[in-house]
C-alpha positions as a Markdown table, in Angstrom:
| # | Residue | x | y | z |
|---|---|---|---|---|
| 1 | Unk | -123.9 | 6.9 | -2.6 |
| 2 | Unk | -123.4 | 8.7 | 0.9 |
| 3 | Unk | -121.2 | 7.6 | 3.8 |
| 4 | Unk | -123.5 | 7.0 | 7.0 |
| 5 | Unk | -122.3 | 10.3 | 9.3 |
| 6 | Unk | -123.4 | 7.9 | 12.6 |
| 7 | Unk | -121.3 | 4.9 | 11.8 |
| 8 | Unk | -118.3 | 5.9 | 13.4 |
| 9 | Unk | -120.4 | 7.2 | 16.1 |
| 10 | Unk | -122.4 | 3.4 | 16.4 |
| 11 | Unk | -119.7 | 1.1 | 16.0 |
| 12 | Unk | -118.1 | 3.2 | 19.2 |
| 13 | Unk | -121.4 | 2.0 | 21.4 |
| 14 | Unk | -121.3 | -0.9 | 20.1 |
| 15 | Unk | -117.8 | -2.1 | 20.9 |
| 16 | Unk | -118.7 | 0.0 | 24.6 |
| 17 | Unk | -121.8 | -2.1 | 24.5 |
| 18 | Unk | -119.4 | -4.8 | 24.1 |
| 19 | Unk | -117.3 | -4.1 | 26.8 |
| 20 | Unk | -120.0 | -4.2 | 29.3 |
| 21 | Unk | -121.3 | -7.2 | 28.7 |
| 22 | Unk | -118.0 | -8.7 | 29.1 |
| 23 | Unk | -117.9 | -6.6 | 32.8 |
| 24 | Unk | -121.1 | -8.6 | 33.5 |
| 25 | Unk | -119.9 | -11.2 | 31.9 |
| 26 | Unk | -117.3 | -11.5 | 34.9 |
| 27 | Unk | -119.5 | -10.1 | 37.8 |
| 28 | Unk | -121.8 | -13.0 | 37.7 |
| 29 | Unk | -118.7 | -15.1 | 37.2 |
| 30 | Unk | -117.7 | -14.1 | 40.2 |
| 31 | Unk | -121.8 | -15.4 | 41.6 |
| 32 | Unk | -120.7 | -19.6 | 42.0 |
| 33 | Unk | -117.2 | -18.4 | 44.7 |
| 34 | Unk | -119.4 | -15.6 | 46.2 |
| 35 | Unk | -122.7 | -18.6 | 46.7 |
| 36 | Unk | -119.6 | -21.0 | 48.0 |
| 37 | Unk | -118.2 | -18.5 | 50.5 |
| 38 | Unk | -122.3 | -17.7 | 51.9 |
| 39 | Unk | -122.4 | -20.9 | 52.1 |
| 40 | Unk | -119.3 | -21.8 | 54.1 |
| 41 | Unk | -120.0 | -19.2 | 56.7 |
| 42 | Unk | -123.9 | -19.5 | 57.1 |
| 43 | Unk | -124.1 | -16.0 | 55.3 |
| 44 | Unk | -127.4 | -15.3 | 54.1 |
| 45 | Unk | -127.9 | -15.1 | 50.5 |
| 46 | Unk | -129.8 | -11.6 | 50.5 |
| 47 | Unk | -128.6 | -9.0 | 53.2 |
| 48 | Unk | -130.2 | -6.2 | 52.8 |
| 49 | Unk | -127.4 | -3.7 | 53.9 |
| 50 | Unk | -124.6 | -5.3 | 51.3 |
| 51 | Unk | -127.1 | -4.4 | 48.3 |
| 52 | Unk | -127.5 | -0.5 | 50.0 |
| 53 | Unk | -124.1 | -0.3 | 50.3 |
| 54 | Unk | -123.3 | -1.1 | 46.1 |
| 55 | Unk | -126.2 | 0.8 | 44.9 |
| 56 | Unk | -125.0 | 3.7 | 47.7 |
| 57 | Unk | -121.6 | 4.1 | 46.1 |
| 58 | Unk | -122.3 | 3.4 | 42.9 |
| 59 | Unk | -124.9 | 5.9 | 42.5 |
| 60 | Unk | -121.6 | 8.1 | 43.9 |
| 61 | Unk | -119.8 | 7.3 | 41.3 |
| 62 | Unk | -122.0 | 7.9 | 38.8 |
| 63 | Unk | -122.7 | 11.2 | 39.9 |
| 64 | Unk | -119.1 | 12.0 | 40.3 |
| 65 | Unk | -118.6 | 11.0 | 36.8 |
| 66 | Unk | -121.4 | 12.8 | 35.2 |
| 67 | Unk | -124.0 | 10.4 | 35.0 |
| 68 | Unk | -128.1 | 11.7 | 35.9 |
| 69 | Unk | -129.3 | 10.9 | 39.6 |
| 70 | Unk | -130.7 | 7.6 | 39.8 |
| 71 | Unk | -129.5 | 5.2 | 36.5 |
| 72 | Unk | -127.3 | 4.2 | 37.6 |
| 73 | Unk | -128.7 | 3.2 | 40.4 |
| 74 | Unk | -131.8 | 1.9 | 38.5 |
| 75 | Unk | -129.2 | -0.1 | 36.4 |
| 76 | Unk | -127.4 | -2.5 | 39.2 |
| 77 | Unk | -130.8 | -3.0 | 41.0 |
| 78 | Unk | -131.5 | -4.8 | 38.1 |
| 79 | Unk | -128.0 | -6.3 | 38.1 |
| 80 | Unk | -128.9 | -7.6 | 41.8 |
| 81 | Unk | -131.8 | -8.5 | 41.4 |
| 82 | Unk | -131.0 | -11.2 | 38.8 |
| 83 | Unk | -127.9 | -12.5 | 40.3 |
| 84 | Unk | -130.9 | -12.7 | 43.1 |
| 85 | Unk | -132.7 | -15.5 | 41.1 |
């Protein structure tokens, strides 16, 4: 029987995916507090300038880390859209 040469790489990818999911869960856990603070201070639910700031900051960080232009902007657009549902 031959070992699968992809198994170690797939295990590493699975571990990274698990980390990403834990970080997303931590980010989403903050949303309840964000909603409370926004309500207490009459801050609108959706603040387009803040969304643009988040997208631009994370895109720049991603590009500096060597990720393709647009990848993280697309991912964060999905994350932010889901948070506003």
